[in-house]
N, C-alpha and C positions, 0 to 999 in steps of 0.2 A: 226296340228291334233295331233301332239304327244305332246306339247306346251298344247294344249287344256286338252288334258289325263291326263296329268300332273297335272294341275290344279286339275282338276275332280279329282284325287285321294287324292291331301292335302286337301281338301274342304270335303270329306269323312272321311280322317284322324282325322282331326279337329272336325267335327259334332261327330264322337264316342269318343276322349277324354272327350265331353260334356258330352253326355250321360253316360260316365266312369266316369265323377266328377274328372279324373286323366289324368292327363300331362305327358307325358313319356320324363324324361332329354334325355333318347335317344332311337327319335322315330324309331331308325332301329330293337329294341326290340319289340314292337309293332308291323311293318309289319312283322316281324317272327315271332312272336305269333299267326298272322291270315292265315300264308303261312300251308298250307295242306302238304301232303306227295305227293300226285300225282303231284304238283305243281314243286316241282324238289328236288334234294338232300340237299338242305338248308329250311328245316322244322320245325314244331314246337313241333317235338315227343317230342324233350328232355327238355323244357319250360312245357310240356305237363304234362313228370313225376315230376319235381320239381313241378310244382303247385298242385298235386294230394295231395303230400303230404302235401304240404304248406296248402291246403285247408281243408283237415284232422285235422290239429294240432290244426287251429285257431276253428273249429266249435267242436273241443271236448274240448278248453277250454272254448269254451261259454256253454256249457251243463254243465260243471264240477261247473262253478260259478254259474248258473240261473235257475239252477238244482238240487239244494244239494240234495234231497229225491230220487233220481235215482241210481240206482245202476251197477256195470258194464256192464252189459247184455243190461242194458234198455237204458246206452250211448251209445253202440254201435248199436242197430238197429235203435235209433233216429238220429246217424250221418249218417248211412248207408243210408235212409230216405231221410236226406236234403243232398247229394251229389251223388245221383242215376241220373242215366243218366235222365232221365223224368225232374228230377230238375234242373239239367245243362241246358238243355236243353231248359227250361224253364226261365232260367235267361237270357240264348243267345238272346230269341225270346226278353223278354223287354231291352233289351240290342241295338238289330236290328245289331246282329251280321252277318247276312246273306249275308248283301248287301255288306257289307265288304273280305270277305273268297275271299284270293286265292286259286281257285284248277284248278286242272290238265281239258283240255277240255273234257273228259272222264266223270269224276264224274262230271262235271257240267252241258252236259248232262240228265248224272244221275239224278240230283235234289238235289247233295249234301250239297247246301245249306240250304235246308230243313229237312236233316235227325237228328237225334236227336244227333246219337254217336259221328257226325263229330261237331255240335253244343255245344256238352258238353266237348267235346277234348279240344276247343278253349276257351271256359271259362276258363278250368285249365290252359291251357296254357299262357292266360292274366296275370292268379294269379302269375302263374312263372316268368312273364314278370316282375309284378310289384314290385315282392320281388327282382329280383334282380338290377331293377331299383333302387331302394329306400331301402328297408329293409322290415321286419316280422313287423314295426309297420303299416305301410303305407298298408301293405297287407294285415292286418286285418281289418284296416278301409272300406278299397274297398270289403272286403266279406262282412260284418256286412251289408254294406251301399247293395251290390246288391243281398243279400241274405235275406234281412227284412222279405219281405213277409212268406219263407219258415222255418226262424227263430220263425217270430209272432207263426206260426202253432203250432209249436212246445212247443212255450212256454205256451200255453194252454194247453194241452197235459197235461204237467209236472206236476204229484200229487203236490197237496200244501202240504205242513206242517200242520202235524195233529195238535190236538189239545194242547194235552201234551205236545208236544216241542215246542209248542208258548208261552204255558205260562210259562216253564221254560226258554226258552231267555230272557220272559220279566224278571222277575225276577233276572235273571243274569246281566242284566245291568241294575240293579238298588243296585244292591249286596248287596239284598236279599234273607234269606234260600232258598233253593231247597224244591219244594210240596214235602210232607206225604203221599203217600192217604195209607188209611187204610182200610181192610175189616172188618164190621160192623157186616153182619147177611148174611146168607145163608139156606134161605128155598126151599121146593119143593123137588118133587124125583129126583132120580139120571138123569134122561133121560129131565128132566124139571127143573133144578134148575136155581133159582133167587141169584143174588149175590151184596149184598148194598154197596158201597163203598163213604166213604168219603176222603175228604180233607179238612183241613183248612189253612189258610195262615196265620200263627201268626204274619207277621212284620206289617200286615194291617188289619188283625181283618177282616177277610172274610170268611165262609168256604159253601162248599153246600158237597151235598147226590144225587148219583143215583144209580138206578138197571138195570140192564142187565144180560143176557143169558152168560155173561161172566165178570172176573173180568178186561179184557182188552177194554171191551167193556162198563163198567160202568165207568174206569178211567176214559176214552175218554169223555164219558157225563160231567162228572164230571168239568173236566178242562176244558170243552165249556162252563161251567155255568158260574164257576168262570172268564174265558175270557169274558162272558158277563157283569159281574160284575164290570168289572174291564174298560169296553170299548173299549175292544181289539176285538171284532168279527168283 
């Protein structure tokens, strides 16, 4: 019976590592990461603490690199959205961690294998275990793979670069002069003014004009027109 149980446990760990797409060099780390405090004094709490910090750093780096328009507060909110308990539990369920957890009898009877907090803590513990096992690069690869669904959703929510920024970057890449926007005309009463702005890209002899209720809006429209003319929309 004992031999059969050990074999089943080995199979379960192998299947889990296939789902994780990561094989631990130190299998004891994986076992520790799956061990809840209700199971015994040797448990995953310390790995969870480490994994929480590693996860936050990886997500922050992702947002910094992939969402350049986000400000600090916006990045903080998005990171919190990704690492909240519900998101972590969702990752755990996709990886089917519940069946691999080591829980005490009381926690098992109480349905701990389905509890968001326990599932989420286990994900963080596994991230911490990967970090100890093979470092930050491997941890980052795992997190970006396991959290792909959450990261794709966040990427769609990231505001795209505005037209003026896109046009400026296009010119800079080609070593051309930056665009110069000129206010050409202002008409209308104080509360209903219309501003006309022009921009000419002298290096490629292309220009555009636009009118809007503010100078900033007119400049964005002009930049958008110029991007269309150069085929960058």
